[in-house]
C-alpha positions, 0 to 999 in steps of 0.5 A: 500500500502506497503512502499517498493517493492523489484524487484526480477527478470529481468522480473519485471525489464523489466516490469517497464523499459518501459517509458510509464509504468514508467509514469503509475506506478508513477500515480498509486503510487499517487492514484487509477485509471481505465484504461480509466482514465489512457488512457485519462491522458496519451493520448493513446488508451484503448487497449494500456493502458490495454496491459501495465496494464496487464503486470504490474499486471502480474509482481505484481507491480500493483494491482486491489484494487476495482471494480465498476459497471457503466452503466452495465460495471465493472470498475477495479481500479488499484493501485501501490503495493508500494510507492517505487520500488527497485531492489534486489542486484543480479539485479545490475548494470542494464542499464534498471534501470538507464533509468527508474530512470532517467524517474522518475526524469523527470516525477517528474519535469513534474508533478511539472511544470503542478501543477505550471501552473494550480495553482491559481494566489493567490499562487504567488501573493505578499502581505504585509507579503511577506518580513517577511513570506514566502508563497512559495519558488523556490530554487535550491542548489548545495552542496558537501556531503558524501553518509552518510550525504546525507542519514542523511539529507533525514531522517531528512527531512522526520521527519521535514515534519511529525513534521510540516505538516499534510500529505495529502491523509491519513485518519488520516491527513484529520481527524485532519486537522485544518481549517486554514491549506492550501494545499501545493505542494512541489517537492524534487529532488536531485542527484549527478550531477558529477560536480566538482570544483564549490562552495559548498552550492551555492544557484542558485535561491531563489524566493518567 
């Protein structure tokens, strides 16, 4: 799977603008799924899911990555064509894209909430090391930044992730992972909220 896929036509843009297809695409960015698996995850009929899969495949944003025969039935596994989808310059501005982007943020929040709800009690239990060592964190920050400084922060953040952690879902990380490493989840959401006149770098919440 490539890093970035350039959306080049209005038809492609409309294909991913549908809220349900946005949900499907976000799941297919993470891993491969069959139509049946997606239908069960999203609570919709198989006919409905396969209609949307055909539309996404027709416009090149998802692909069939493998086929598997089970009980005489060939199951197709789909995967997103890239981890990020961005429009070419001539398609901007686009109201469809604005709402699609907003949906991606909401889906990210929903996924994080579901992961918190299903995590074991040990993920949030306090112990004698709590004061000196963090085992988790829940924080929200409000700050001022230029576009350049924000972009620089994101690039440094990515470098820090790879410096300190073994990233999941890659063959290299699984092969080199040490026995004392635990699996963590972290969601990062940041956007210009239009608020003015508030204290910069204000820490709204800090838990864990």
